[in-house]
PyMOL commands that place a pseudoatom at each C-alpha (Angstrom):
pseudoatom trace, name=CA, resn=MET, resi=1, chain=A, elem=C, hetatm=0, pos=[-0.250, 0.268, 0.035]
pseudoatom trace, name=CA, resn=LYS, resi=2, chain=A, elem=C, hetatm=0, pos=[1.003, 3.506, -0.752]
pseudoatom trace, name=CA, resn=LYS, resi=3, chain=A, elem=C, hetatm=0, pos=[-0.421, 7.289, -0.043]
pseudoatom trace, name=CA, resn=VAL, resi=4, chain=A, elem=C, hetatm=0, pos=[0.516, 10.064, -2.440]
pseudoatom trace, name=CA, resn=LYS, resi=5, chain=A, elem=C, hetatm=0, pos=[-1.056, 13.779, -2.113]
pseudoatom trace, name=CA, resn=ILE, resi=6, chain=A, elem=C, hetatm=0, pos=[-3.212, 14.198, -5.572]
pseudoatom trace, name=CA, resn=LYS, resi=7, chain=A, elem=C, hetatm=0, pos=[-4.911, 17.754, -6.931]
pseudoatom trace, name=CA, resn=LEU, resi=8, chain=A, elem=C, hetatm=0, pos=[-7.661, 16.978, -9.422]
pseudoatom trace, name=CA, resn=GLU, resi=9, chain=A, elem=C, hetatm=0, pos=[-8.134, 21.034, -10.163]
pseudoatom trace, name=CA, resn=SER, resi=10, chain=A, elem=C, hetatm=0, pos=[-11.082, 20.620, -12.802]
pseudoatom trace, name=CA, resn=ILE, resi=11, chain=A, elem=C, hetatm=0, pos=[-13.590, 18.635, -13.937]
pseudoatom trace, name=CA, resn=ALA, resi=12, chain=A, elem=C, hetatm=0, pos=[-11.166, 17.240, -17.449]
pseudoatom trace, name=CA, resn=SER, resi=13, chain=A, elem=C, hetatm=0, pos=[-8.273, 16.959, -14.662]
pseudoatom trace, name=CA, resn=VAL, resi=14, chain=A, elem=C, hetatm=0, pos=[-11.041, 14.375, -12.682]
pseudoatom trace, name=CA, resn=LYS, resi=15, chain=A, elem=C, hetatm=0, pos=[-11.747, 12.535, -16.150]
pseudoatom trace, name=CA, resn=GLU, resi=16, chain=A, elem=C, hetatm=0, pos=[-8.545, 12.495, -17.349]
pseudoatom trace, name=CA, resn=PHE, resi=17, chain=A, elem=C, hetatm=0, pos=[-7.233, 10.919, -13.676]
pseudoatom trace, name=CA, resn=VAL, resi=18, chain=A, elem=C, hetatm=0, pos=[-9.885, 8.440, -13.638]
pseudoatom trace, name=CA, resn=SER, resi=19, chain=A, elem=C, hetatm=0, pos=[-9.021, 7.403, -17.484]
pseudoatom trace, name=CA, resn=VAL, resi=20, chain=A, elem=C, hetatm=0, pos=[-5.999, 6.425, -16.113]
pseudoatom trace, name=CA, resn=VAL, resi=21, chain=A, elem=C, hetatm=0, pos=[-6.671, 4.260, -13.060]
pseudoatom trace, name=CA, resn=MET, resi=22, chain=A, elem=C, hetatm=0, pos=[-8.967, 2.286, -14.927]
pseudoatom trace, name=CA, resn=LEU, resi=23, chain=A, elem=C, hetatm=0, pos=[-6.086, 0.693, -16.866]
pseudoatom trace, name=CA, resn=TYR, resi=24, chain=A, elem=C, hetatm=0, pos=[-4.656, -0.804, -13.830]
pseudoatom trace, name=CA, resn=GLU, resi=25, chain=A, elem=C, hetatm=0, pos=[-6.461, -3.661, -12.021]
pseudoatom trace, name=CA, resn=PHE, resi=26, chain=A, elem=C, hetatm=0, pos=[-5.738, -3.337, -8.218]
pseudoatom trace, name=CA, resn=ASP, resi=27, chain=A, elem=C, hetatm=0, pos=[-7.657, -1.228, -5.666]
pseudoatom trace, name=CA, resn=MET, resi=28, chain=A, elem=C, hetatm=0, pos=[-7.131, 2.640, -5.342]
pseudoatom trace, name=CA, resn=ASP, resi=29, chain=A, elem=C, hetatm=0, pos=[-8.994, 4.828, -2.713]
pseudoatom trace, name=CA, resn=LEU, resi=30, chain=A, elem=C, hetatm=0, pos=[-8.880, 8.891, -2.771]
pseudoatom trace, name=CA, resn=VAL, resi=31, chain=A, elem=C, hetatm=0, pos=[-9.456, 9.911, 0.931]
pseudoatom trace, name=CA, resn=SER, resi=32, chain=A, elem=C, hetatm=0, pos=[-10.313, 13.300, 2.343]
pseudoatom trace, name=CA, resn=GLY, resi=33, chain=A, elem=C, hetatm=0, pos=[-10.753, 13.559, 5.957]
pseudoatom trace, name=CA, resn=ARG, resi=34, chain=A, elem=C, hetatm=0, pos=[-13.352, 11.124, 6.969]
pseudoatom trace, name=CA, resn=TYR, resi=35, chain=A, elem=C, hetatm=0, pos=[-14.248, 10.025, 3.649]
pseudoatom trace, name=CA, resn=SER, resi=36, chain=A, elem=C, hetatm=0, pos=[-13.254, 7.176, 1.453]
pseudoatom trace, name=CA, resn=VAL, resi=37, chain=A, elem=C, hetatm=0, pos=[-14.481, 6.824, -1.847]
pseudoatom trace, name=CA, resn=ASP, resi=38, chain=A, elem=C, hetatm=0, pos=[-13.139, 4.247, -5.062]
pseudoatom trace, name=CA, resn=ALA, resi=39, chain=A, elem=C, hetatm=0, pos=[-10.566, 6.145, -6.828]
pseudoatom trace, name=CA, resn=LYS, resi=40, chain=A, elem=C, hetatm=0, pos=[-12.450, 4.768, -10.575]
pseudoatom trace, name=CA, resn=SER, resi=41, chain=A, elem=C, hetatm=0, pos=[-15.805, 6.395, -9.679]
pseudoatom trace, name=CA, resn=ILE, resi=42, chain=A, elem=C, hetatm=0, pos=[-16.158, 9.718, -11.220]
pseudoatom trace, name=CA, resn=MET, resi=43, chain=A, elem=C, hetatm=0, pos=[-19.921, 10.438, -9.065]
pseudoatom trace, name=CA, resn=GLY, resi=44, chain=A, elem=C, hetatm=0, pos=[-17.432, 9.453, -5.782]
pseudoatom trace, name=CA, resn=ILE, resi=45, chain=A, elem=C, hetatm=0, pos=[-14.644, 11.522, -6.803]
pseudoatom trace, name=CA, resn=PHE, resi=46, chain=A, elem=C, hetatm=0, pos=[-17.285, 14.514, -7.254]
pseudoatom trace, name=CA, resn=SER, resi=47, chain=A, elem=C, hetatm=0, pos=[-18.793, 14.027, -3.453]
pseudoatom trace, name=CA, resn=LEU, resi=48, chain=A, elem=C, hetatm=0, pos=[-14.908, 15.091, -2.217]
pseudoatom trace, name=CA, resn=ASP, resi=49, chain=A, elem=C, hetatm=0, pos=[-14.119, 18.501, -1.252]
pseudoatom trace, name=CA, resn=LEU, resi=50, chain=A, elem=C, hetatm=0, pos=[-11.841, 19.198, -4.476]
pseudoatom trace, name=CA, resn=THR, resi=51, chain=A, elem=C, hetatm=0, pos=[-10.775, 22.656, -3.423]
pseudoatom trace, name=CA, resn=ASN, resi=52, chain=A, elem=C, hetatm=0, pos=[-7.697, 20.921, -1.475]
pseudoatom trace, name=CA, resn=PRO, resi=53, chain=A, elem=C, hetatm=0, pos=[-5.172, 17.484, -2.398]
pseudoatom trace, name=CA, resn=ILE, resi=54, chain=A, elem=C, hetatm=0, pos=[-6.683, 14.352, -1.417]
pseudoatom trace, name=CA, resn=THR, resi=55, chain=A, elem=C, hetatm=0, pos=[-5.233, 11.098, -0.203]
pseudoatom trace, name=CA, resn=LEU, resi=56, chain=A, elem=C, hetatm=0, pos=[-4.470, 8.663, -3.442]
pseudoatom trace, name=CA, resn=VAL, resi=57, chain=A, elem=C, hetatm=0, pos=[-4.403, 5.485, -1.553]
pseudoatom trace, name=CA, resn=VAL, resi=58, chain=A, elem=C, hetatm=0, pos=[-3.080, 2.398, -3.591]
pseudoatom trace, name=CA, resn=HIS, resi=59, chain=A, elem=C, hetatm=0, pos=[-3.550, -1.026, -2.808]
pseudoatom trace, name=CA, resn=THR, resi=60, chain=A, elem=C, hetatm=0, pos=[-0.577, -3.055, -4.301]
pseudoatom trace, name=CA, resn=ASP, resi=61, chain=A, elem=C, hetatm=0, pos=[3.166, -3.641, -3.686]
pseudoatom trace, name=CA, resn=GLU, resi=62, chain=A, elem=C, hetatm=0, pos=[3.747, -3.488, -7.597]
pseudoatom trace, name=CA, resn=PRO, resi=63, chain=A, elem=C, hetatm=0, pos=[2.190, -0.385, -9.146]
pseudoatom trace, name=CA, resn=GLY, resi=64, chain=A, elem=C, hetatm=0, pos=[4.589, -0.941, -12.272]
pseudoatom trace, name=CA, resn=ASP, resi=65, chain=A, elem=C, hetatm=0, pos=[4.100, 2.676, -14.055]
pseudoatom trace, name=CA, resn=PHE, resi=66, chain=A, elem=C, hetatm=0, pos=[1.133, 3.762, -12.018]
pseudoatom trace, name=CA, resn=PHE, resi=67, chain=A, elem=C, hetatm=0, pos=[3.031, 6.541, -10.123]
pseudoatom trace, name=CA, resn=GLU, resi=68, chain=A, elem=C, hetatm=0, pos=[5.083, 7.810, -13.679]
pseudoatom trace, name=CA, resn=LYS, resi=69, chain=A, elem=C, hetatm=0, pos=[1.523, 7.568, -14.914]
pseudoatom trace, name=CA, resn=ILE, resi=70, chain=A, elem=C, hetatm=0, pos=[-0.413, 10.091, -12.541]
pseudoatom trace, name=CA, resn=LYS, resi=71, chain=A, elem=C, hetatm=0, pos=[2.828, 12.164, -11.838]
pseudoatom trace, name=CA, resn=GLY, resi=72, chain=A, elem=C, hetatm=0, pos=[1.195, 15.412, -13.118]
pseudoatom trace, name=CA, resn=PHE, resi=73, chain=A, elem=C, hetatm=0, pos=[-1.823, 15.337, -10.109]
pseudoatom trace, name=CA, resn=ILE, resi=74, chain=A, elem=C, hetatm=0, pos=[0.597, 14.410, -7.568]
pseudoatom trace, name=CA, resn=VAL, resi=75, chain=A, elem=C, hetatm=0, pos=[1.619, 17.572, -5.353]
pseudoatom trace, name=CA, resn=GLU, resi=76, chain=A, elem=C, hetatm=0, pos=[4.152, 17.296, -2.678]
for i in range(1, 76): cmd.bond("trace and resi %d" % i, "trace and resi %d" % (i + 1))
show_as sticks, trace
zoom trace
């Protein structure tokens, strides 16, 4: 399991993010405060507060090139 902070700033960025995460078999969640949603669910993502960075939790020990594909969304 690995956690990173990401920022989704627009509807287009949410669509792009979901299109990337859908390519991977492993489970991923987005956590904002006490709420957690499936990272592959557009409706779930829009239920979160996207004004601040949110935590992406990736449930795999072998993410392959996943983090390279989403590097544009990752914030420090």
